[in-house]
N, C-alpha and C positions, 0 to 999 in steps of 0.2 A: 553635512553629509546625509543624503537620503538613503534609507534602507528599505528593503522589502523582505518578507518571509518567503523562503523558496525551498523547493525540494525537486529531486530528480526521480522520474518514474516512467513506467511503461503503461500505455493505455490498453483498455480492453475493448472488445467488439461490442456493439449494441446488443447482440444476441446474448453474450455472456452476462452483460449488465442486467438484462431483463431476467435471466435465470436467477442471478444473485438477488435481485429485488424480490422475486417470489420466495426464495429460501428465507430471506430476512423476514418477510411478512409472515411466513409460516411459524418461524421461531418466536417472533414478536407476539403473535396471536396466542401462544402457549405461555407467555411470560406476563401474566396479568399484573399490571402495576409495578413491575420490577423496573427500577431506574437504569435504563440503558439508553445511551445516546446513539441512535442508529445512523449510519452513514447513508446519505442519499445515493441511490444507484449510480447517478451521473458523476458522483465524486469518487467512486471506488476505482482504484488503480493499484498497480504493483509498485510500491515505493522501493527504490534502490538506495536513496540517500536523502535524509532530511537535513537540509543545510541550516535552517533557521534564518537569522538576519544576514542579508547579503547587501553590500554596498552597491549602489547603481554604478559607481565608478569602476567596480571590479567585474561588472556583468559581461563585458566583451571578452575579457581574458578568461573568465569562467566558461563561457560558451566555446571559445577556441579550444580550451583544454578538454572539455567534454566531447566535442566533435572528434578530436584526435584520438581520444581513448576509445570511444564507441566505434569509430570507423575501423579500428584494428580487429574487430570481431565480426563474425558471420551471422547472418540472419538465422533465426531458429524458431521453433514452435513450442508453446507450452500448453498444458491442459489444466483445467480447473475442475475441482470436485472435492467432496468431503467437507466436514465442518468440525471445528474444535475451538479451543480457547487457550490463551496464554495467561498465567504460566501452566494451568491445567484446567480441566472442566470443573474440578472441585474447588478451585480458587480463581475462578474466571475474572480477569480484568479486561481482556480483549476477546471478542468473539470473531472468528475468522473462517474464511473458506480456503481450502487448500490449493496449492499450486504445485504441479509436477512439471519440472523443466530439465533440459539437458545441462551438462556442466557449463556450457557457454554462458548461461544466465549468471552463474556464480562467478565465472571469470570476469564478466563485465562489471558485476557489482563490486568485486574485489578491486578491480582496476580503478573504478570511479572512487571508491573509498580511499585508495592510496593517493590518487591525484588530488582529491579534495583535501586530504590531510596535508599535502605539500602547500596548499593555499591557506592553511590555518584552520580548517574546519575539523573539529574533534572527531576522532575515529569512534565508531560505535563500540561500546564495551561488549555487547552481546554478539554472538555469531549470527550472521545473516540467516534468516529463516523466511523463505519465499511464502507469502500469504497475502490474502486480500481482507482487509479489515471491514467487517460488517457492522460492528457496534462496539462501543466502549462502555464498560460497566461503571456507573456513577460511584464516586467515593461515598455517597450517602447510602449505598446498598447495604442492607443488613446481612448478617450471616445466613438468615433464612432465605433472603433473595438470592444469594450466591449459591446456596444449596439447590434452590429451584432451578437456576440456570444450568447447573451441572446435571440435574435430572433430565431436563429438557434436551440438552445437547447429547447426553448419552443415549437417549431414545430416538434422536433424529438421525435418519440415514439420508445422506446426500450423495448421489452417484455422480457420474460424469456430467458436467454442465457445459462443456464446449472446449474448443481449442482455438488458439490465436497465433498467427504468424507475427513475429516481432521484426519490424523493419526500421523502427526509429525508437530512440530514447528521448524523453522530453524534459525540459526544464520548465517548471511551473512556478507561478507566483501564487501565494495563498493570502487572501484577504479575509480577516476574521470579522464576522458580522454577528449581531445578536441571534439571528435565526440560522446560523451555521456558516461554514467557510465557503468562500467562492474561489475556485481555482481558475487561473488564466494561463494558457500555454504561452510561453515566451520564446521557446527555441526548440527546434527538432534536430537531433543529431542522428543521421542515418547510419545503420550498420552496413558493413561491407557486403558485397554480393556473395 
């Protein structure tokens, strides 16, 4: 049985990606030698569900279920702005840009989560928090590194970076390489009119 690593996500506009790249570069420039794995701007997306290993035998059924769930929802717009960290700026593990979206986004994500649970993919234990991952703090980061990240994030002000109309939700394949992940779009599930 052949498997792929997969996730379900919403794409960003090139304009938003460009703005996020500038924000990440600005923060990175202030974090001298702090071990953070920065996400390339082309790989930044709004993840709705990380699936992990998916059997190629189940791909067609997964696509059909995803299309049915996504098609029940209407197109919507979301905006990007702000910066922060999970679980907090003082204990940063993930550095993110914020997403502001209508309830439709959360309804879609919850529907996908429920449908994928029926297929045997584990439900997320944490409540969905819409965000765009800019970087992941290395496990090798010292307490001083983490303090420096918190100081930089607390002093960094990021306003409105752009808005995007969501017309499709995508199923992606993720291939891990030594120099980073490569994402390949496998399927587009359109939202209703």
